C-alpha positions as CSV (number, residue, x, y, z in Angstrom):
1,X,-22.7,13.2,18.4
2,X,-22.1,15.5,15.6
3,X,-19.7,13.4,13.7
4,X,-22.2,10.3,13.5
5,X,-25.1,13.1,12.1
6,X,-22.4,13.8,9.3
7,X,-22.4,10.1,8.5
8,X,-26.4,9.7,8.5
9,X,-26.7,12.9,6.4
10,X,-24.3,11.5,3.7
11,X,-25.8,7.9,3.9
12,X,-29.5,9.6,3.4
13,X,-28.6,11.8,0.4
14,X,-26.7,9.1,-1.6
15,X,-29.0,6.3,-0.9
16,X,-32.3,7.6,-2.0
17,X,-31.8,8.2,-5.4
18,X,-29.6,5.4,-5.9
19,X,-32.8,2.9,-4.5
20,X,-34.8,5.1,-6.7
21,X,-33.1,4.1,-10.0
22,X,-32.1,0.8,-9.3
23,X,-31.6,-2.1,-12.3
24,X,-27.6,-6.0,-13.2
25,X,-27.0,-8.9,-11.2
26,X,-24.3,-9.5,-8.9
27,X,-22.2,-12.6,-9.0
28,X,-21.2,-14.6,-6.0
29,X,-18.2,-13.5,-4.5
30,X,-15.1,-14.8,-4.1
31,X,-13.4,-14.5,-0.9
32,X,-9.4,-14.5,-2.2
33,X,-9.0,-12.1,-5.2
34,X,-6.2,-14.5,-6.6
35,X,-8.5,-17.5,-6.9
36,X,-11.1,-15.2,-8.2
37,X,-9.0,-14.4,-11.4
38,X,-9.0,-18.3,-11.6
39,X,-12.6,-19.2,-11.1
40,X,-14.8,-16.4,-12.5
41,X,-14.5,-14.5,-15.8
42,X,-14.0,-10.6,-15.5
43,X,-17.6,-8.9,-16.3
44,X,-18.5,-5.7,-17.5
45,X,-20.7,-4.7,-14.6
46,X,-18.9,-3.3,-11.8
47,X,-21.3,-5.1,-9.4
48,X,-20.2,-8.5,-10.9
49,X,-16.6,-8.0,-10.0
50,X,-17.4,-7.3,-6.1
51,X,-15.9,-9.6,-3.2
52,X,-18.8,-9.1,-1.0
53,X,-18.0,-5.5,0.0
54,X,-19.0,-2.0,-1.4
55,X,-15.0,-1.3,-0.3
56,X,-13.7,-4.1,-2.2
57,X,-13.2,-4.2,-6.1
58,X,-10.8,-4.9,-9.3
59,X,-9.1,-1.7,-11.2
60,X,-8.4,-2.8,-14.8
61,X,-5.2,-1.5,-16.4
62,X,-7.3,0.5,-18.9
63,X,-8.7,2.6,-15.9
64,X,-5.0,3.9,-15.0
65,X,-2.7,4.0,-17.7
66,X,-4.3,6.9,-19.5
67,X,-3.8,9.1,-16.1
68,X,-0.1,9.9,-15.3
69,X,1.6,9.1,-11.7
70,X,4.8,10.8,-10.2
71,X,5.8,7.3,-8.6
72,X,5.1,4.0,-9.5
73,X,3.1,3.2,-6.3
74,X,0.6,5.8,-7.1
75,X,-1.3,3.5,-9.1
76,X,-2.8,2.4,-6.0
77,X,-4.2,5.9,-5.7
78,X,-7.0,4.7,-7.8
79,X,-8.0,2.7,-4.5
80,X,-10.8,5.1,-3.4
81,X,-9.5,7.2,-0.3
82,X,-5.9,5.7,-0.7
83,X,-3.3,8.5,-0.6
84,X,0.5,7.8,-1.7
85,X,3.2,10.2,-0.6
86,X,6.8,10.4,-0.1
87,X,9.2,12.0,2.6
88,X,12.6,10.8,1.3
89,X,14.4,9.9,-1.4
90,X,12.2,8.2,-4.2
91,X,14.4,4.7,-3.6
92,X,12.6,4.4,0.1
93,X,9.3,3.2,0.4
94,X,6.3,5.6,0.2
95,X,4.2,6.7,2.8
96,X,0.5,5.5,2.8
97,X,-2.6,7.3,4.3
98,X,-6.3,5.6,4.4
99,X,-9.2,5.4,6.6
100,X,-7.7,7.7,9.4
101,X,-4.4,5.9,9.2
102,X,-1.2,7.1,8.9
103,X,0.0,3.8,7.7
104,X,3.8,4.6,7.6
105,X,5.5,2.7,5.1
106,X,2.7,-0.4,5.0
107,X,2.1,-1.2,8.8
108,X,-1.7,-2.1,8.0
109,X,-1.4,-2.3,4.1
110,X,-0.3,-5.1,2.6
111,X,0.4,-5.8,-1.1
112,X,1.6,-8.3,-3.2
113,X,3.2,-7.9,-6.8
114,X,2.9,-11.0,-9.4
115,X,2.4,-13.2,-6.5
116,X,5.3,-12.1,-4.4
117,X,4.7,-10.6,-0.9
118,X,6.0,-7.2,-0.4
119,X,5.5,-6.2,3.2
120,X,8.7,-6.9,5.8
121,X,7.9,-7.6,9.2
122,X,10.7,-6.8,11.8
123,X,12.7,-4.5,9.2
124,X,15.5,-2.3,10.0
125,X,13.0,0.9,9.1
126,X,9.7,0.3,9.9
127,X,7.2,-2.9,10.6
128,X,5.4,-3.5,7.3
129,X,7.9,-1.9,5.2
130,X,6.1,-1.9,1.7
131,X,8.3,-1.1,-1.2
132,X,6.6,-0.5,-4.5
133,X,9.1,1.3,-6.3
134,X,9.9,-1.9,-8.2
135,X,6.7,-1.9,-10.1
136,X,6.6,-2.0,-13.7
137,X,3.6,0.0,-14.5
138,X,3.1,-0.9,-18.1
139,X,3.2,-4.7,-16.8
140,X,0.3,-4.4,-14.3
141,X,-2.9,-6.1,-15.9
142,X,-5.1,-5.4,-12.9
143,X,-5.2,-4.5,-9.1
144,X,-7.5,-6.3,-6.7
145,X,-8.1,-4.3,-3.5
146,X,-9.8,-5.2,-0.3
147,X,-10.5,-3.2,3.2
148,X,-10.8,-3.8,6.3
149,X,-10.5,-7.5,8.5
150,X,-13.3,-9.1,6.8
151,X,-11.7,-11.8,5.0
152,X,-9.8,-14.8,6.1
153,X,-7.8,-15.1,3.1
154,X,-6.2,-11.5,4.7
155,X,-3.5,-12.2,7.4
156,X,-0.8,-9.7,8.8
157,X,-0.6,-6.2,7.8
158,X,-4.0,-5.9,6.0
159,X,-6.3,-4.9,9.0
160,X,-6.6,-1.7,6.7
161,X,-6.1,-2.6,3.3
162,X,-4.9,-5.3,1.0
163,X,-4.1,-5.2,-2.6
164,X,-3.0,-7.9,-5.1
165,X,-1.0,-6.6,-8.0
166,X,-1.3,-8.8,-11.0
167,X,1.2,-8.6,-14.1
168,X,0.4,-10.0,-17.5
169,X,1.5,-13.1,-18.8
170,X,1.8,-12.3,-22.4
171,X,1.5,-9.4,-24.9
172,X,0.2,-8.7,-28.4
173,X,3.4,-7.3,-29.5
174,X,7.0,-6.3,-28.2
175,X,6.7,-3.0,-26.3
176,X,9.6,-0.2,-26.4
177,X,8.7,2.6,-23.9
178,X,11.0,5.7,-23.3
179,X,10.8,8.7,-21.3
180,X,12.5,11.7,-20.3
181,X,11.6,14.9,-18.4
182,X,12.6,17.7,-15.7
183,X,15.0,17.0,-13.5
184,X,17.1,14.5,-15.7
185,X,14.7,11.9,-15.4
186,X,14.8,9.3,-18.0
187,X,13.6,5.9,-18.3
188,X,13.8,3.1,-20.9
189,X,11.8,-0.1,-20.7
190,X,11.5,-2.8,-22.8
191,X,9.3,-5.9,-22.9
192,X,8.6,-8.8,-25.3
193,X,6.6,-12.4,-25.3
194,X,6.3,-15.5,-27.1
195,X,5.8,-18.8,-26.7
196,X,8.2,-21.8,-26.0
197,X,7.8,-25.0,-24.4
198,X,4.2,-25.3,-24.6
199,X,3.4,-21.7,-22.9
200,X,4.1,-18.3,-22.9
201,X,6.9,-16.3,-21.8
202,X,7.3,-13.0,-21.1
203,X,10.3,-10.9,-20.3
204,X,10.9,-7.0,-19.3
205,X,13.8,-4.8,-18.5
206,X,13.8,-1.3,-17.2
207,X,16.5,1.2,-16.8
208,X,15.6,4.7,-14.9
209,X,17.3,7.4,-13.0
210,X,16.3,11.4,-12.0
211,X,18.1,14.2,-9.9
212,X,14.8,15.9,-9.0
213,X,14.1,19.7,-8.2
214,X,16.6,18.8,-5.1
215,X,19.8,21.0,-4.3
216,X,21.5,17.7,-3.5
217,X,20.7,16.0,-6.8
218,X,19.1,12.4,-6.2
219,X,21.0,10.8,-8.5
220,X,18.8,7.6,-8.4
221,X,19.5,4.6,-10.4
222,X,17.3,1.8,-10.9
223,X,17.5,-1.4,-12.7
224,X,14.2,-3.7,-12.8
225,X,13.3,-6.7,-14.6
226,X,10.8,-9.5,-14.9
227,X,10.7,-12.9,-16.5
228,X,7.7,-15.2,-16.5
229,X,6.8,-18.4,-18.4
230,X,3.0,-19.6,-17.9
231,X,1.9,-23.0,-19.4
232,X,-1.2,-23.4,-21.8
233,X,-4.2,-24.7,-20.0
234,X,-4.1,-28.3,-20.4
235,X,-6.3,-30.9,-18.2
236,X,-7.1,-27.9,-15.8
237,X,-3.4,-27.9,-15.1
238,X,-1.4,-24.7,-15.4
239,X,1.8,-24.1,-14.0
240,X,3.7,-20.6,-13.9
241,X,6.9,-19.6,-12.8
242,X,8.1,-15.9,-12.2
243,X,11.4,-14.1,-11.6
244,X,12.0,-10.7,-10.3
245,X,14.9,-8.6,-9.8
246,X,15.5,-5.2,-8.6
247,X,17.9,-2.7,-7.6
248,X,18.1,1.1,-6.9
249,X,20.4,3.5,-5.2
250,X,19.8,7.2,-4.4
251,X,20.6,10.1,-2.6
252,X,17.7,11.4,-0.5
253,X,16.4,15.2,0.8
254,X,14.4,14.2,3.6
255,X,12.1,16.2,5.7
256,X,13.7,19.4,7.2
257,X,12.7,22.0,9.7
258,X,10.4,24.8,9.0
259,X,12.9,27.2,10.5
260,X,15.7,26.1,8.3
261,X,14.1,27.3,5.3
262,X,12.2,30.8,6.7
263,X,15.5,31.8,8.1
264,X,17.0,31.4,4.6
265,X,19.5,28.9,5.9
266,X,18.5,26.4,3.1
267,X,15.7,26.7,0.4
268,X,12.8,24.8,0.1
269,X,14.4,21.8,-2.2
270,X,17.4,22.2,0.4
271,X,19.0,20.0,2.5
272,X,21.0,19.8,6.0
273,X,22.6,16.6,5.7
274,X,23.6,16.1,2.0
275,X,24.8,12.3,2.5
276,X,21.5,10.9,3.4
277,X,20.2,8.2,0.5
278,X,20.2,4.6,0.5
279,X,20.6,1.5,-1.6
280,X,18.4,-1.9,-1.7
281,X,18.2,-5.3,-4.0
282,X,15.1,-7.6,-4.1
283,X,15.5,-10.7,-6.3
284,X,12.5,-13.1,-6.1
285,X,11.1,-16.7,-7.5
286,X,7.4,-17.4,-7.6
287,X,5.8,-20.5,-8.8
288,X,2.3,-21.2,-9.0
289,X,0.1,-24.3,-10.1
290,X,-3.6,-23.8,-10.9
291,X,-5.7,-27.2,-10.7
292,X,-9.1,-27.6,-12.0
293,X,-11.2,-30.6,-11.5
294,X,-15.1,-30.2,-12.3
295,X,-16.2,-27.3,-10.2
296,X,-13.0,-27.7,-7.5
297,X,-10.4,-25.2,-7.9
298,X,-7.0,-25.3,-6.3
299,X,-4.1,-22.9,-6.1
300,X,-0.7,-23.7,-4.5
301,X,2.1,-21.3,-4.8
302,X,5.6,-20.9,-3.2
303,X,8.1,-18.2,-3.2
304,X,12.0,-17.5,-2.3
305,X,13.2,-14.2,-1.9
306,X,16.7,-12.1,-1.2
307,X,16.5,-8.6,-0.1
308,X,18.8,-6.1,1.2
309,X,18.6,-2.4,2.4
310,X,21.5,0.5,3.4
311,X,19.8,3.7,4.4
312,X,21.3,6.8,5.6
313,X,19.2,9.4,7.6
314,X,19.2,12.2,9.7
315,X,15.8,13.2,10.8
316,X,17.0,15.5,14.1
317,X,20.4,16.7,12.7
318,X,22.6,17.2,16.2
319,X,20.0,17.0,18.4
320,X,21.8,14.0,20.1
321,X,25.4,14.4,19.4
322,X,26.7,17.8,18.7
323,X,30.0,17.0,17.3
324,X,29.3,14.4,15.1
325,X,25.7,14.7,14.2
326,X,22.9,12.3,14.6
327,X,23.1,10.5,10.8
328,X,22.0,6.7,11.3
329,X,22.3,3.6,9.2
330,X,19.9,1.1,9.0
331,X,20.8,-2.1,7.4
332,X,19.5,-5.4,6.8
333,X,19.8,-8.2,4.7
334,X,16.8,-11.6,4.8
335,X,16.1,-14.3,3.0
336,X,12.3,-15.2,2.7
337,X,10.8,-18.3,1.8
338,X,7.0,-18.9,1.6
339,X,4.0,-21.5,0.5
340,X,0.2,-21.4,0.4
341,X,-2.6,-23.4,-0.9
342,X,-6.3,-22.5,-1.4
343,X,-9.1,-25.0,-2.4
344,X,-12.4,-23.3,-3.6
345,X,-15.3,-26.1,-4.0
346,X,-19.0,-26.2,-3.9
347,X,-20.5,-28.2,-1.2
348,X,-23.4,-30.8,-1.7
349,X,-26.6,-29.4,0.4
350,X,-30.0,-30.0,-0.6
351,X,-31.2,-26.7,1.2
352,X,-28.7,-23.9,0.3
353,X,-26.1,-23.5,-2.6
354,X,-22.8,-23.3,-0.5
355,X,-19.3,-22.9,-1.3
356,X,-16.3,-23.3,0.9
357,X,-12.8,-22.1,0.7
358,X,-10.1,-23.2,2.4
359,X,-6.2,-22.8,3.0
360,X,-3.0,-22.2,4.6
361,X,-0.2,-19.8,4.4
362,X,3.5,-20.3,5.8
363,X,6.1,-17.9,5.7
364,X,9.8,-18.0,7.2
365,X,12.1,-14.8,7.1
366,X,16.0,-15.2,8.0
367,X,17.3,-11.8,8.9
368,X,20.7,-11.3,9.6
369,X,22.3,-9.0,10.1
370,X,19.5,-6.6,11.2
371,X,21.6,-3.5,12.5
372,X,21.7,0.3,13.3
373,X,24.6,2.4,13.3
374,X,25.7,5.6,14.3
375,X,26.9,7.2,11.0
376,X,29.1,10.3,9.6
377,X,28.6,10.7,5.8
378,X,27.6,7.0,5.4
379,X,30.5,5.9,7.4
380,X,29.6,3.9,10.4
381,X,31.7,5.1,14.0
382,X,29.2,3.3,16.5
383,X,27.2,0.2,16.4
384,X,23.9,1.0,18.3
385,X,22.2,-2.6,17.7
386,X,22.8,-5.6,16.3
387,X,20.4,-8.7,15.7
388,X,19.8,-11.9,14.2
389,X,16.0,-12.6,14.0
390,X,14.3,-15.7,12.6
391,X,10.6,-14.9,12.1
392,X,7.8,-17.6,11.3
393,X,4.1,-17.0,10.3
394,X,1.7,-19.6,9.9
395,X,-2.2,-19.9,9.0
396,X,-5.0,-21.9,8.5
397,X,-8.6,-20.6,7.2
398,X,-12.0,-21.4,5.9
399,X,-14.6,-19.0,4.4
400,X,-18.1,-20.7,3.9
401,X,-20.6,-19.0,1.7
402,X,-24.0,-19.4,1.1
403,X,-26.8,-18.1,-1.2
404,X,-29.8,-17.7,1.4
405,X,-32.0,-16.4,-1.2
406,X,-31.6,-15.1,-5.0
407,X,-31.3,-11.6,-3.3
408,X,-29.3,-12.5,0.3
409,X,-25.9,-13.7,0.6
410,X,-24.2,-14.9,3.7
411,X,-20.2,-15.3,4.1
412,X,-18.6,-16.4,7.3
413,X,-14.9,-17.4,8.1
414,X,-12.0,-17.9,10.5
415,X,-8.7,-17.8,10.2
416,X,-6.2,-18.7,13.0
417,X,-2.6,-17.7,12.6
418,X,0.5,-17.9,14.9
419,X,3.8,-15.9,14.8
420,X,6.9,-17.0,16.4
421,X,10.3,-14.8,16.7
422,X,13.7,-16.3,17.4
423,X,15.9,-13.0,18.2
424,X,19.6,-12.9,18.9
425,X,20.4,-9.6,20.2
426,X,24.6,-9.7,19.6
427,X,25.5,-6.4,21.7
428,X,23.2,-7.3,24.9
429,X,22.3,-10.8,25.1
430,X,19.8,-10.1,27.6
431,X,17.7,-8.9,24.8
432,X,17.5,-12.1,23.2
433,X,14.7,-14.8,23.3
434,X,12.1,-16.8,21.7
435,X,8.4,-15.2,21.4
436,X,5.3,-16.8,19.9
437,X,1.7,-15.4,19.8
438,X,-1.6,-16.4,18.4
439,X,-4.7,-14.9,17.3
440,X,-7.8,-16.0,15.8
441,X,-9.7,-14.0,13.0
442,X,-13.5,-14.4,12.6
443,X,-15.6,-12.7,10.2
444,X,-18.8,-12.1,8.8
445,X,-20.4,-10.9,5.8
446,X,-24.1,-10.2,4.8
447,X,-25.1,-8.8,1.2
448,X,-28.7,-8.1,0.1
449,X,-29.5,-7.1,-3.5
450,X,-33.4,-5.9,-3.7
451,X,-32.8,-4.5,-7.3
452,X,-30.6,-6.0,-10.2
453,X,-28.2,-2.9,-10.2
454,X,-28.6,-2.3,-6.3
455,X,-26.8,-4.2,-3.5
456,X,-26.1,-3.6,0.2
457,X,-23.4,-5.2,2.7
458,X,-22.6,-5.6,6.1
459,X,-19.0,-6.8,7.1
460,X,-17.5,-7.2,10.4
461,X,-14.3,-8.9,11.5
462,X,-11.3,-9.0,13.7
463,X,-7.4,-8.8,12.3
464,X,-4.0,-7.7,13.5
465,X,-1.1,-6.8,12.5
466,X,2.4,-7.8,14.0
467,X,5.1,-5.8,15.7
468,X,9.0,-6.0,15.8
469,X,10.4,-9.1,17.2
470,X,13.1,-6.7,18.6
471,X,10.7,-5.0,20.9
472,X,8.9,-8.3,22.0
473,X,12.1,-9.8,23.8
474,X,13.7,-6.6,25.3
475,X,14.5,-6.2,28.8
476,X,15.4,-3.2,30.5
477,X,17.2,-3.3,33.9
478,X,15.4,-1.6,36.8
479,X,18.4,0.8,37.1
480,X,18.5,2.0,33.1
481,X,18.5,5.5,32.4
482,X,16.1,4.9,29.5
483,X,13.2,2.3,30.4
484,X,11.4,0.4,27.4
485,X,9.3,-2.0,27.9
486,X,8.4,-5.1,25.8
487,X,5.6,-5.1,23.5
488,X,3.2,-7.8,22.6
489,X,4.3,-9.7,19.4
490,X,0.6,-9.0,17.8
491,X,-1.7,-6.3,17.7
492,X,-5.2,-6.6,17.1
493,X,-7.7,-4.8,15.6
494,X,-11.7,-5.1,14.8
495,X,-14.3,-3.4,13.0
496,X,-17.3,-3.6,10.8
497,X,-18.8,-1.2,7.8
498,X,-22.2,-0.7,6.3
499,X,-21.8,-0.2,2.5
500,X,-24.3,0.1,-0.6
501,X,-23.5,0.1,-4.3
502,X,-25.3,0.8,-7.1
503,X,-24.4,0.2,-11.1
504,X,-25.7,2.7,-13.6
505,X,-28.7,3.8,-11.6
506,X,-28.0,7.1,-13.8
507,X,-26.8,6.1,-17.4
508,X,-23.6,5.3,-16.9
509,X,-22.7,6.1,-13.5
510,X,-21.7,3.6,-10.9
511,X,-21.3,4.4,-7.1
512,X,-20.8,3.3,-3.9
513,X,-21.0,4.5,-0.3
514,X,-19.5,2.9,2.8
515,X,-19.6,3.5,6.7
516,X,-17.1,2.0,8.7
517,X,-15.7,1.6,11.9
518,X,-12.4,0.6,13.3
519,X,-10.4,0.2,16.7
520,X,-7.1,-1.2,17.6
521,X,-5.2,-2.3,20.5
522,X,-2.1,-0.1,20.0
523,X,-0.8,2.2,17.5
524,X,2.5,2.3,16.3
525,X,4.3,5.9,16.1
526,X,7.5,7.4,14.7
527,X,10.4,7.6,16.4
528,X,12.8,10.4,14.9
529,X,15.7,9.6,16.7
530,X,15.8,6.1,15.4
531,X,13.6,7.0,12.2
532,X,11.4,3.9,13.4
533,X,8.3,3.1,14.8
534,X,7.2,1.3,17.9
535,X,3.8,0.3,19.5
536,X,1.8,2.7,21.4
537,X,-1.9,3.7,22.6
538,X,-5.3,2.2,21.5
539,X,-7.3,4.0,19.3
540,X,-10.7,4.0,17.5
541,X,-11.7,5.0,13.9
542,X,-14.9,5.7,12.0
543,X,-15.8,7.5,9.0
544,X,-17.4,7.1,5.4
545,X,-16.0,6.9,1.9
546,X,-17.8,7.5,-1.3
547,X,-17.0,6.9,-4.9
548,X,-18.4,7.5,-8.2
549,X,-17.4,6.3,-11.6
550,X,-19.7,8.0,-14.8
551,X,-18.7,7.3,-18.2
552,X,-20.7,10.1,-19.5
553,X,-20.4,9.1,-23.4
554,X,-18.2,7.1,-25.4
555,X,-15.4,9.4,-25.3
556,X,-15.6,11.3,-21.4
557,X,-15.0,9.0,-18.0
558,X,-15.3,11.1,-14.8
559,X,-14.4,9.7,-11.2
560,X,-14.6,10.9,-8.2
561,X,-13.7,9.8,-4.8
562,X,-14.3,11.3,-1.4
563,X,-13.4,10.2,2.0
564,X,-13.9,11.4,5.6
565,X,-12.5,9.9,8.9
566,X,-12.5,10.6,12.8
567,X,-9.4,9.5,14.6
568,X,-9.3,9.8,18.4
569,X,-6.9,7.4,21.2
570,X,-9.3,5.7,23.7
571,X,-7.0,5.8,26.7
572,X,-6.6,8.9,29.0
573,X,-3.3,11.1,28.7
574,X,-2.6,14.7,29.4
575,X,-0.9,14.9,26.0
576,X,-4.3,14.7,24.3
577,X,-6.4,12.0,22.5
578,X,-5.8,13.0,19.0
579,X,-4.1,10.5,17.0
580,X,-1.0,12.3,15.2
581,X,-0.5,12.6,11.2
582,X,-4.1,10.7,10.9
583,X,-5.7,11.9,7.5
584,X,-9.6,13.5,8.0
585,X,-10.4,14.2,4.7
586,X,-9.4,13.5,1.5
587,X,-10.6,13.5,-2.3
588,X,-9.7,12.8,-5.9
589,X,-11.0,13.8,-9.3
590,X,-10.1,12.3,-12.6
591,X,-11.5,13.3,-16.0
592,X,-10.5,11.0,-19.1
593,X,-11.2,11.8,-22.5
594,X,-10.6,9.7,-25.9
595,X,-11.7,10.7,-29.4
596,X,-9.9,9.2,-32.4
597,X,-6.2,9.2,-32.2
598,X,-6.1,11.7,-28.8
599,X,-6.1,10.8,-25.5
600,X,-6.0,12.9,-22.4
601,X,-6.3,12.7,-18.4
602,X,-6.7,14.8,-15.6
603,X,-6.0,13.8,-12.0
604,X,-6.4,15.9,-9.0
605,X,-5.7,14.5,-5.1
606,X,-6.5,16.9,-2.1
607,X,-5.3,16.0,1.3
608,X,-7.0,18.0,4.3
609,X,-5.1,19.4,7.1
610,X,-4.7,16.7,10.1
611,X,-3.5,17.0,13.6
612,X,0.5,16.7,14.0
613,X,0.4,17.0,18.0
614,X,-2.0,15.0,20.2
615,X,-3.5,18.2,21.8
616,X,-4.4,19.2,18.2
617,X,-2.5,22.6,18.8
618,X,-0.3,21.9,15.4
619,X,-1.9,21.0,12.5
620,X,-0.6,20.1,8.8
621,X,-1.5,22.2,5.9
622,X,-3.7,21.2,3.1
623,X,-2.3,19.9,0.1
624,X,-3.6,19.9,-3.4
625,X,-1.9,18.7,-6.6
626,X,-2.9,18.1,-10.3
627,X,-1.5,16.1,-12.9
628,X,-2.4,15.9,-16.4
629,X,-1.7,13.8,-19.7
630,X,-1.8,14.3,-23.0
631,X,-1.1,11.7,-25.9
632,X,-1.4,11.4,-29.4
633,X,-1.2,7.9,-31.2
634,X,0.3,8.1,-34.8
635,X,-0.3,4.5,-35.5
636,X,-1.2,1.1,-33.7
637,X,2.4,0.9,-33.0
638,X,3.5,4.6,-32.0
639,X,2.5,6.9,-29.3
640,X,3.7,10.2,-28.3
641,X,2.5,11.5,-24.6
642,X,3.5,14.5,-22.3
643,X,3.1,14.5,-18.6
644,X,2.8,17.7,-16.6
645,X,3.2,16.9,-12.6
646,X,2.1,19.3,-10.4
647,X,0.4,21.4,-12.9
648,X,-0.2,24.2,-10.8
649,X,2.9,24.4,-9.5
650,X,1.5,24.4,-5.8
651,X,4.1,24.8,-2.8
652,X,2.4,22.0,-0.8
653,X,4.2,19.5,1.0
654,X,4.1,15.5,0.6
655,X,4.7,15.2,4.5
656,X,4.4,17.1,7.5
657,X,5.7,16.0,11.4
658,X,6.0,17.7,14.3
659,X,9.0,17.1,16.5
660,X,12.0,18.2,18.4
661,X,15.4,19.1,16.2
662,X,18.5,21.1,16.5
663,X,20.7,22.3,13.7
664,X,24.2,22.4,14.0
665,X,24.6,26.4,15.1
666,X,21.6,26.2,17.9
667,X,22.6,26.1,21.2
668,X,19.2,24.1,22.3
669,X,16.9,21.9,20.8
670,X,13.5,23.2,19.5
671,X,10.0,21.5,18.7
672,X,9.3,22.8,15.0
673,X,7.4,21.8,12.1
674,X,9.5,19.4,9.7
675,X,8.3,18.7,6.2
676,X,9.2,17.3,2.5
677,X,8.0,19.5,-0.1
678,X,6.2,18.5,-3.2
679,X,7.8,18.5,-6.3
680,X,7.2,21.6,-8.5
681,X,5.9,21.8,-11.7
682,X,7.6,19.2,-14.3
683,X,7.0,17.8,-17.4
684,X,7.7,14.3,-18.9
685,X,7.8,13.6,-22.6
686,X,7.2,9.3,-23.4
687,X,7.4,7.4,-26.4
688,X,5.7,4.3,-26.8
689,X,6.5,1.8,-29.7
690,X,4.8,-1.3,-30.3
691,X,5.9,-3.4,-33.6
């Protein structure tokens, strides 16, 4: 009851001044952000850019390019309430937190880059693995984000949030970016564009590397490239071809036990296994066709990707093997093919203005091999599992929008999805099999705009995330020493949210407030022995998010986001009912200043304490980070910048866990806090040249 009172008081304190000062018209919603870019011209007013919810929106490149990021994926921290962290080397997928979820490496957070889906089902390391290290920040034109299962166009891994990261199709002039910083960080990026064959082309090449503050140099080496051709609009028929190629190799210093640092065995940036790390590569082709005929719009997309990963981890050290240690190698290769179609069109109706969006999507992953080895110094000595997986997903969906009144809009949608997995266990054929499941995901969205600059939203819906195919077909003999039961192929969730958004109710101030509630049938939990996740207990979450953007004058911008959440398992267990690693309080503050040739930005991020055990007996430490940037434009062509990361040199942790491990000199296992430290204060000097 106290928690709900907090929600009510937060809403009352926000809503009263917003309603009193209300005054620009909200555009009709667009269910699918990719089509929104085709159908709707970008407007200046934030209300006009929304997609029928107070927790959805579009972030333009200008809103994040003045603020520094430590990792490419941190541009997503511009999404209110989203935290991007890391617990290993910089080439590994990030750790994500939002709405009371430790989203691991992307289980319930989907993302696409330049039209290519990034999440990986039945991945060697974690379900929904979302590796955004392939981002080239200078090419990002905008980030379109939505939260919750309220949109028929969003499918697997979108239960908590969905992000579409768009790349530009042309540049004003050739661009060269050179950066160098602490820890031997270096980066060189060159991009150029022009016209050819009746269209525009753009090409970019990025080379980057770093050692970091770690005692074992990270020796990261990244090669990244992007190529696109887009035809000129002719008769409403536009073609676009994009190619992405990415490769990364790195050494890793993963989480370490707290006792190892406190005893002096290693320092804060030391390692207990100097051979951790990995290498990965991805090559993708994306083809898109946009057709316009009157008010009808069609978007056709097809893609093909090749992906590979080798990941060397040792989260427990000598817990299971006192002689050789517990290092594991997770390895996979996959080929992905997919296609989608979306149509948006008005419907003839004498009573109400209606718009219908219909579409389908399909994806096929061929994963072979999908392997887990026991290894020493990255050399495999024992094969623990070896699979071939063919994974297929298909969906059809429809969303109908109706303008009931100039102030009222109603939208309802339905998505039907099917997943089929063909699993071949090459070590134990008993665990092979074919399994398929289907899900129906309805949604309903209502918006009310009592004044030009004030809108209220009510959203409800059902969604899901898929589970690892290997767990869905597993069979355990009755006499097995360790029992493992088959898990569902799909895990459902349902939720609702009530939100409001006001635009410029105080001169230059735009704000939003959202109350949300979400329940899930099964949580994924971290398994240290395999450095993977497995399906677990059902849970319930609720909370609120508040976001403010204030342009104080033509030189100053201020942004403040705050979020609070309550997360509990809903079944009964002696272990407790806390959802482990679930964020409870987060906040971010960004300040930007621009005048003449000078520009600077300051960004702070707060991650509150959270339960590390189900009985709440062990909690993480709160973490605060501040990053800053100063830039000076010598001319339109040349800009010099200086980034300061972790400006206050806080010794917080990027990630914390509580589990059992054993170091080589220890006689028995010990439960302990394991953490990956935030990097200390560092500097980065950059030169940007356009000619």
